[in-house]
DRENTOR-390064 format. One line per field, with one value per atom (N, C-alpha, C): residue number from 1; residue in one letter; atom name; x, y, z. Coordinates in steps of 0.2 Angstrom, whole numbers, plus 5000, padded with zeros to 4 digits. Layout:
BEGIN
n: (NUM,...) $
res: (A,...) $
atom: (CA,...) $
px: (X,...) $
py: (Y,...) $
pz: (Z,...) $
This chain:
BEGIN
n: (1,1,1,2,2,2,3,3,3,4,4,4,5,5,5,6,6,6,7,7,7,8,8,8,9,9,9,10,10,10,11,11,11,12,12,12,13,13,13,14,14,14,15,15,15,16,16,16,17,17,17,18,18,18,19,19,19,20,20,20,21,21,21,22,22,22,23,23,23,24,24,24,25,25,25,26,26,26,27,27,27,28,28,28,29,29,29,30,30,30,31,31,31,32,32,32,33,33,33,34,34,34,35,35,35,36,36,36,37,37,37,38,38,38,39,39,39,40,40,40,41,41,41,42,42,42,43,43,43,44,44,44,45,45,45,46,46,46,47,47,47,48,48,48,49,49,49,50,50,50,51,51,51,52,52,52,53,53,53,54,54,54,55,55,55,56,56,56,57,57,57,58,58,58,59,59,59,60,60,60,61,61,61,62,62,62,63,63,63,64,64,64,65,65,65,66,66,66,67,67,67,68,68,68,69,69,69,70,70,70,71,71,71,72,72,72,73,73,73,74,74,74,75,75,75,76,76,76,77,77,77,78,78,78,79,79,79,80,80,80,81,81,81,82,82,82,83,83,83,84,84,84,85,85,85,86,86,86,87,87,87,88,88,88,89,89,89,90,90,90,91,91,91,92,92,92,93,93,93,94,94,94,95,95,95,96,96,96,97,97,97,98,98,98,99,99,99,100,100,100,101,101,101,102,102,102,103,103,103,104,104,104,105,105,105,106,106,106,107,107,107,108,108,108,109,109,109,110,110,110,111,111,111,112,112,112,113,113,113,114,114,114,115,115,115,116,116,116,117,117,117,118,118,118,119,119,119,120,120,120) $
res: (M,M,M,N,N,N,A,A,A,Q,Q,Q,E,E,E,I,I,I,I,I,I,R,R,R,S,S,S,I,I,I,E,E,E,A,A,A,E,E,E,H,H,H,L,L,L,K,K,K,S,S,S,N,N,N,L,L,L,P,P,P,E,E,E,I,I,I,Y,Y,Y,V,V,V,G,G,G,D,D,D,T,T,T,V,V,V,R,R,R,V,V,V,G,G,G,V,V,V,K,K,K,I,I,I,K,K,K,E,E,E,G,G,G,D,D,D,K,K,K,F,F,F,R,R,R,V,V,V,Q,Q,Q,P,P,P,Y,Y,Y,E,E,E,G,G,G,V,V,V,V,V,V,I,I,I,A,A,A,R,R,R,R,R,R,N,N,N,G,G,G,G,G,G,I,I,I,N,N,N,E,E,E,T,T,T,I,I,I,T,T,T,V,V,V,R,R,R,R,R,R,V,V,V,F,F,F,Q,Q,Q,G,G,G,V,V,V,G,G,G,V,V,V,E,E,E,R,R,R,V,V,V,F,F,F,L,L,L,L,L,L,H,H,H,S,S,S,P,P,P,R,R,R,I,I,I,D,D,D,N,N,N,I,I,I,K,K,K,V,V,V,L,L,L,R,R,R,R,R,R,G,G,G,R,R,R,V,V,V,R,R,R,R,R,R,A,A,A,K,K,K,L,L,L,Y,Y,Y,Y,Y,Y,L,L,L,R,R,R,D,D,D,R,R,R,V,V,V,G,G,G,K,K,K,A,A,A,T,T,T,R,R,R,I,I,I,K,K,K,Q,Q,Q,R,R,R,F,F,F,D,D,D,R,R,R,P,P,P,L,L,L) $
atom: (N,CA,C,N,CA,C,N,CA,C,N,CA,C,N,CA,C,N,CA,C,N,CA,C,N,CA,C,N,CA,C,N,CA,C,N,CA,C,N,CA,C,N,CA,C,N,CA,C,N,CA,C,N,CA,C,N,CA,C,N,CA,C,N,CA,C,N,CA,C,N,CA,C,N,CA,C,N,CA,C,N,CA,C,N,CA,C,N,CA,C,N,CA,C,N,CA,C,N,CA,C,N,CA,C,N,CA,C,N,CA,C,N,CA,C,N,CA,C,N,CA,C,N,CA,C,N,CA,C,N,CA,C,N,CA,C,N,CA,C,N,CA,C,N,CA,C,N,CA,C,N,CA,C,N,CA,C,N,CA,C,N,CA,C,N,CA,C,N,CA,C,N,CA,C,N,CA,C,N,CA,C,N,CA,C,N,CA,C,N,CA,C,N,CA,C,N,CA,C,N,CA,C,N,CA,C,N,CA,C,N,CA,C,N,CA,C,N,CA,C,N,CA,C,N,CA,C,N,CA,C,N,CA,C,N,CA,C,N,CA,C,N,CA,C,N,CA,C,N,CA,C,N,CA,C,N,CA,C,N,CA,C,N,CA,C,N,CA,C,N,CA,C,N,CA,C,N,CA,C,N,CA,C,N,CA,C,N,CA,C,N,CA,C,N,CA,C,N,CA,C,N,CA,C,N,CA,C,N,CA,C,N,CA,C,N,CA,C,N,CA,C,N,CA,C,N,CA,C,N,CA,C,N,CA,C,N,CA,C,N,CA,C,N,CA,C,N,CA,C,N,CA,C,N,CA,C,N,CA,C,N,CA,C,N,CA,C,N,CA,C,N,CA,C,N,CA,C,N,CA,C,N,CA,C,N,CA,C,N,CA,C,N,CA,C,N,CA,C,N,CA,C,N,CA,C,N,CA,C,N,CA,C,N,CA,C,N,CA,C) $
px: (5709,5714,5718,5724,5728,5728,5731,5730,5734,5739,5743,5739,5736,5732,5726,5723,5717,5720,5726,5728,5730,5733,5735,5728,5723,5717,5714,5714,5712,5716,5722,5727,5726,5725,5724,5719,5713,5708,5710,5715,5717,5723,5726,5732,5730,5734,5732,5735,5731,5733,5736,5735,5737,5744,5748,5754,5759,5763,5769,5774,5779,5785,5789,5791,5796,5802,5808,5814,5818,5823,5827,5831,5832,5835,5830,5824,5819,5817,5815,5812,5805,5801,5794,5790,5784,5779,5774,5773,5768,5763,5757,5751,5748,5749,5747,5740,5735,5729,5730,5728,5728,5721,5719,5712,5713,5709,5709,5701,5700,5693,5689,5684,5680,5682,5686,5688,5695,5696,5702,5705,5712,5716,5722,5724,5730,5736,5741,5747,5753,5756,5762,5768,5772,5778,5783,5788,5793,5800,5803,5809,5812,5818,5821,5820,5818,5817,5824,5825,5832,5831,5825,5825,5818,5818,5811,5812,5806,5806,5800,5801,5796,5792,5787,5783,5776,5771,5764,5761,5757,5753,5757,5763,5767,5773,5773,5778,5779,5785,5786,5791,5791,5797,5799,5805,5808,5810,5806,5808,5811,5817,5821,5821,5820,5821,5824,5827,5830,5825,5823,5818,5822,5823,5826,5833,5836,5843,5843,5838,5837,5835,5838,5836,5830,5824,5818,5817,5816,5814,5807,5803,5797,5796,5793,5792,5784,5783,5776,5774,5769,5766,5762,5765,5762,5755,5752,5745,5741,5743,5739,5733,5728,5722,5724,5729,5732,5736,5738,5742,5737,5736,5732,5734,5740,5744,5751,5755,5762,5764,5768,5770,5778,5780,5788,5789,5794,5796,5802,5807,5813,5816,5819,5822,5829,5832,5839,5843,5849,5854,5858,5857,5860,5863,5868,5871,5870,5865,5864,5857,5855,5848,5846,5850,5849,5853,5851,5855,5856,5857,5858,5864,5869,5875,5873,5867,5865,5864,5863,5862,5868,5874,5880,5882,5879,5881,5877,5880,5876,5877,5872,5872,5873,5877,5878,5880,5883,5885,5880,5874,5868,5864,5867,5864,5865,5859,5859,5858,5862,5862,5855,5853,5846,5847,5842,5842,5836,5837,5832,5830,5832,5830,5824,5821,5815,5810,5804,5799,5796,5794,5791,5785) $
py: (4961,4960,4953,4953,4947,4944,4938,4933,4937,4940,4943,4949,4953,4958,4955,4950,4947,4944,4941,4938,4944,4949,4955,4958,4959,4962,4958,4951,4947,4947,4947,4947,4954,4959,4966,4966,4962,4962,4959,4955,4951,4954,4960,4963,4967,4966,4970,4977,4982,4989,4991,4988,4990,4988,4985,4983,4988,4988,4993,4992,4997,4996,4992,4986,4981,4981,4981,4981,4975,4972,4967,4970,4967,4969,4972,4973,4975,4970,4972,4967,4968,4963,4963,4958,4960,4955,4954,4947,4945,4942,4944,4941,4936,4929,4924,4921,4920,4917,4910,4907,4900,4897,4892,4889,4883,4884,4879,4877,4871,4869,4873,4877,4881,4888,4890,4897,4898,4905,4907,4912,4911,4916,4918,4924,4927,4926,4923,4921,4925,4929,4934,4930,4931,4928,4934,4935,4940,4938,4942,4941,4946,4944,4949,4946,4951,4949,4948,4942,4941,4940,4940,4940,4942,4945,4947,4944,4942,4938,4940,4941,4942,4949,4950,4956,4954,4959,4958,4953,4949,4944,4939,4937,4932,4934,4940,4943,4939,4937,4934,4937,4936,4938,4932,4931,4926,4929,4927,4930,4925,4927,4922,4925,4920,4921,4915,4916,4911,4909,4902,4900,4894,4895,4890,4888,4892,4891,4888,4888,4885,4890,4891,4896,4894,4898,4896,4901,4899,4903,4901,4906,4905,4910,4907,4911,4913,4920,4922,4925,4923,4926,4932,4938,4944,4945,4943,4945,4939,4934,4929,4931,4927,4929,4926,4922,4919,4924,4930,4935,4940,4941,4946,4953,4954,4960,4960,4965,4965,4972,4972,4978,4978,4983,4984,4987,4983,4985,4990,4988,4992,4991,4997,4997,4995,4990,4988,4991,4993,4996,4990,4988,4982,4985,4981,4983,4978,4973,4968,4966,4963,4961,4955,4950,4944,4943,4942,4941,4934,4930,4922,4921,4926,4925,4925,4927,4927,4920,4915,4908,4905,4908,4905,4909,4914,4917,4916,4917,4915,4921,4922,4927,4934,4938,4945,4946,4941,4942,4943,4941,4942,4949,4953,4960,4964,4968,4972,4979,4984,4991,4994,4998,5001,5007,5009,5015,5019,5026,5030,5035,5034,5039,5036,5030,5028,5028,5030,5030,5023,5021,5014,5013) $
pz: (5500,5505,5504,5506,5505,5512,5512,5518,5524,5523,5529,5532,5528,5531,5535,5533,5536,5543,5543,5549,5554,5551,5556,5559,5555,5558,5563,5562,5567,5574,5573,5579,5582,5579,5582,5587,5586,5591,5597,5597,5604,5607,5604,5607,5613,5619,5625,5624,5627,5626,5633,5638,5645,5647,5643,5645,5646,5651,5652,5647,5647,5643,5647,5644,5647,5643,5647,5644,5647,5643,5646,5652,5658,5664,5669,5667,5672,5677,5683,5687,5687,5686,5685,5689,5690,5694,5689,5687,5682,5686,5685,5688,5684,5686,5681,5684,5680,5682,5682,5688,5689,5691,5688,5689,5694,5699,5705,5705,5703,5703,5698,5700,5695,5696,5701,5702,5699,5698,5696,5701,5702,5706,5703,5705,5702,5706,5703,5707,5704,5708,5706,5705,5700,5698,5697,5701,5701,5699,5695,5693,5688,5685,5680,5673,5669,5662,5659,5656,5653,5646,5643,5635,5633,5627,5624,5617,5615,5608,5604,5598,5593,5594,5591,5591,5590,5591,5589,5594,5592,5596,5599,5596,5598,5603,5605,5609,5616,5618,5624,5628,5635,5639,5643,5644,5649,5655,5661,5667,5672,5675,5679,5686,5690,5698,5701,5707,5711,5716,5716,5721,5725,5732,5736,5733,5730,5728,5721,5718,5711,5706,5701,5696,5692,5692,5688,5683,5677,5671,5669,5667,5664,5658,5653,5647,5647,5646,5646,5640,5637,5631,5633,5631,5634,5633,5627,5625,5627,5631,5633,5638,5637,5642,5649,5650,5656,5660,5657,5660,5663,5669,5672,5672,5674,5674,5674,5673,5673,5676,5681,5685,5685,5682,5682,5689,5693,5700,5700,5695,5695,5688,5685,5679,5679,5675,5675,5670,5671,5666,5664,5658,5654,5648,5645,5639,5633,5634,5629,5629,5623,5622,5626,5627,5630,5636,5642,5648,5650,5645,5647,5651,5652,5656,5663,5665,5672,5675,5670,5672,5675,5673,5676,5682,5684,5690,5696,5702,5708,5713,5717,5722,5720,5723,5722,5715,5711,5704,5700,5702,5697,5698,5702,5703,5696,5695,5689,5692,5689,5691,5689,5694,5692,5688,5684,5680,5682,5681,5684,5678,5672,5667,5664,5665,5662,5668,5667,5672,5673,5679,5681,5677) $
């Protein structure tokens, strides 16, 4: 076995199998595990997926939301143990792979059409 096969086999053990199909434009709720003292709690982070990156163990999604009038983006490593769950709330109909143009838009201009041909 060469080095890449060994790395792939080790990574395969850590891949999550319970992730939903996530597309750019979807509105998702990500449950993030937060440690407070010696206890963990799950805090939801809800927003629109504006980017997906890489594949395999390094796959990330960038989720954007507006909080108190300020746009906040977080990058989530999908297969991280910090991610408790991901729920797709609605599917968005978009025509490009990265939605960075939403950063320059405000209010109703940031709306994304809903698509109904993919199941939640």
